[in-house]
C-alpha positions as CSV (number, residue, x, y, z in Angstrom):
1,M,133.2,138.1,97.6
2,K,133.5,135.5,100.3
3,N,129.9,136.0,101.2
4,L,128.9,135.4,97.6
5,I,130.9,132.2,97.5
6,Y,129.4,131.0,100.8
7,G,126.0,131.9,99.5
8,V,126.5,129.8,96.3
9,I,127.8,126.9,98.3
10,A,124.9,127.1,100.7
11,I,122.4,127.1,97.8
12,F,124.2,124.2,96.2
13,L,124.1,122.2,99.5
14,L,120.4,122.9,100.0
15,V,119.5,121.8,96.4
16,S,121.7,118.7,96.8
17,C,120.0,117.8,100.1
18,D,116.5,118.2,98.5
19,K,117.5,115.8,95.7
20,I,118.9,113.3,98.2
21,D,115.8,113.6,100.3
22,E,113.6,112.7,97.2
23,L,115.6,109.5,96.9
24,T,114.4,108.4,100.3
25,K,110.7,108.7,99.4
26,F,108.9,105.9,97.7
27,D,105.6,104.1,97.4
28,I,104.7,100.6,98.5
29,D,101.6,98.9,96.9
30,Y,99.5,96.1,98.5
31,K,96.7,94.1,97.1
32,S,94.1,91.9,98.9
33,N,90.7,90.5,98.1
34,V,87.5,90.3,100.0
35,T,84.0,89.0,99.3
36,I,80.9,91.0,100.0
37,P,78.2,88.3,100.6
38,S,74.8,88.5,99.0
39,T,72.3,90.3,101.3
40,M,68.6,90.1,102.0
41,G,68.2,93.4,103.8
42,V,69.3,97.0,103.3
43,D,70.8,99.6,105.6
44,L,72.3,96.8,107.7
45,P,76.0,97.5,108.6
46,F,78.4,94.6,108.4
47,D,82.1,94.0,108.6
48,I,84.3,92.3,106.0
49,F,87.9,91.3,106.9
50,T,90.7,90.9,104.5
51,P,93.2,88.0,105.0
52,D,96.4,89.1,106.6
53,V,98.5,91.2,104.2
54,E,102.2,90.3,104.4
55,T,104.1,93.6,104.4
56,N,107.5,92.3,103.3
57,S,108.6,95.7,104.7
58,E,112.2,94.6,105.3
59,S,112.7,93.7,101.7
60,E,110.7,96.7,100.4
61,F,112.9,99.0,102.5
62,E,116.1,97.3,101.4
63,V,115.2,97.6,97.7
64,N,114.8,101.4,98.4
65,D,118.1,101.6,100.3
66,T,116.7,102.1,103.8
67,R,115.8,100.2,107.0
68,K,112.9,100.1,109.4
69,D,114.8,102.3,111.9
70,L,115.2,105.1,109.3
71,I,111.5,105.4,108.4
72,E,110.2,108.8,109.4
73,E,106.6,108.3,108.3
74,I,104.3,106.1,106.2
75,R,101.0,107.5,105.0
76,L,98.2,105.9,103.0
77,K,98.3,107.7,99.6
78,Q,95.4,105.9,97.8
79,L,92.9,103.1,98.4
80,V,90.9,101.8,95.5
81,L,88.3,99.1,95.5
82,K,87.5,97.2,92.3
83,I,84.8,94.7,91.8
84,T,86.2,91.7,90.0
85,S,83.1,89.5,90.1
86,P,80.4,89.6,88.9
87,E,81.6,91.3,85.8
88,D,78.5,93.5,85.4
89,A,78.4,94.7,89.0
90,D,79.0,98.2,90.3
91,F,79.1,99.9,93.7
92,S,75.6,101.3,93.6
93,F,74.5,98.9,96.3
94,L,76.8,100.6,98.9
95,E,75.6,103.5,100.9
96,S,78.9,104.0,102.8
97,I,82.2,102.3,103.6
98,E,84.9,102.7,106.2
99,I,88.2,100.9,106.1
100,Y,90.3,100.1,109.3
101,I,93.8,98.8,109.7
102,S,95.1,96.6,112.5
103,A,98.3,94.8,113.3
104,E,99.7,92.8,116.1
105,D,99.9,94.8,119.4
106,L,98.5,97.9,117.7
107,D,95.0,99.4,118.1
108,E,92.7,99.3,115.1
109,I,92.3,102.7,113.4
110,K,90.3,104.1,110.5
111,I,92.4,104.9,107.5
112,A,89.8,105.6,104.8
113,E,86.1,106.2,104.2
114,E,83.5,107.1,101.7
115,A,80.6,108.6,103.7
116,Q,78.2,108.7,100.8
117,V,79.0,106.4,97.9
118,D,77.8,107.9,94.6
119,P,75.3,105.5,93.0
120,N,77.0,106.1,89.6
121,T,80.4,105.1,90.8
122,G,80.8,102.1,88.6
123,N,82.9,99.1,89.4
124,T,85.8,101.1,90.8
125,L,85.7,103.1,94.0
126,D,88.5,105.5,95.0
127,V,88.0,105.9,98.7
128,D,88.9,109.1,100.6
129,V,92.0,108.4,102.7
130,I,92.7,109.8,106.2
131,D,96.1,111.6,106.6
132,I,97.7,109.7,109.5
133,D,101.1,108.2,110.1
134,L,100.9,104.4,109.7
135,K,104.6,103.5,109.9
136,E,104.1,101.2,113.0
137,Y,101.5,99.2,111.1
138,I,103.5,98.8,107.9
139,K,106.7,98.0,109.8
140,K,105.0,94.9,111.2
141,D,105.3,91.6,109.4
142,K,101.6,91.7,108.5
143,F,98.4,93.8,108.8
144,S,94.8,93.3,108.1
145,L,92.0,95.5,106.9
146,R,88.4,95.6,108.0
147,L,85.7,97.0,105.7
148,Y,82.7,98.4,107.6
149,T,80.0,98.7,105.0
150,V,76.3,99.8,104.8
151,T,74.3,98.8,101.8
152,D,71.3,100.7,100.5
153,E,70.0,97.9,98.3
154,A,70.0,94.1,98.4
155,I,72.5,92.2,96.3
156,S,71.6,88.8,95.1
157,R,75.2,87.5,94.3
158,D,78.4,87.6,96.2
159,H,80.7,90.4,95.1
160,E,84.5,89.8,94.9
161,I,86.4,93.0,95.6
162,E,90.1,93.7,95.0
163,V,91.5,96.2,97.6
164,N,94.5,98.1,96.2
165,S,96.4,100.3,98.6
166,T,99.4,102.6,98.0
167,F,101.5,103.8,101.0
168,F,103.9,106.7,100.8
169,V,107.1,106.1,102.7
170,D,109.5,108.8,103.8
171,A,112.9,107.7,105.3
172,K,115.6,109.7,106.9
173,I,118.4,111.0,104.8
174,L,121.6,108.9,105.4
175,G,120.3,108.1,108.9
176,L,120.3,111.8,110.0
């Protein structure tokens, strides 16, 4: 009988810990904007840099009842590019794109890419993310993104792009 009671208590504790663990997982969303300038040539790679993105990580962590020192991992969950101008534009001009992240005192690393952009993509491009831990970048006060693009057709007008990124954060349970 004691074994049954201990078993029930153990199951209850495991289920409770799993529920508590879920409370320490949350998403952080960031938005930035870039301009892809009009081009004269095709198949020419070029870089586009976002302005620094303020992480506000301290306040984001606080809102979610955690602190920087309790973060176990942060992974890029989704990165979506959306053309905001010109209104009738789409991503058919892109052949490929790679997105890199950098922050003060950290090496630049690739976080997402679309090796072959579908010419029928439209004005929204959901880029394939790379599954790596980015906690040191997001824990900084700011980070920046670099878009390395290759076009397969010339564009006659500048394209304004909104870069929306969602990061998944997993913090330690009660500091353990």
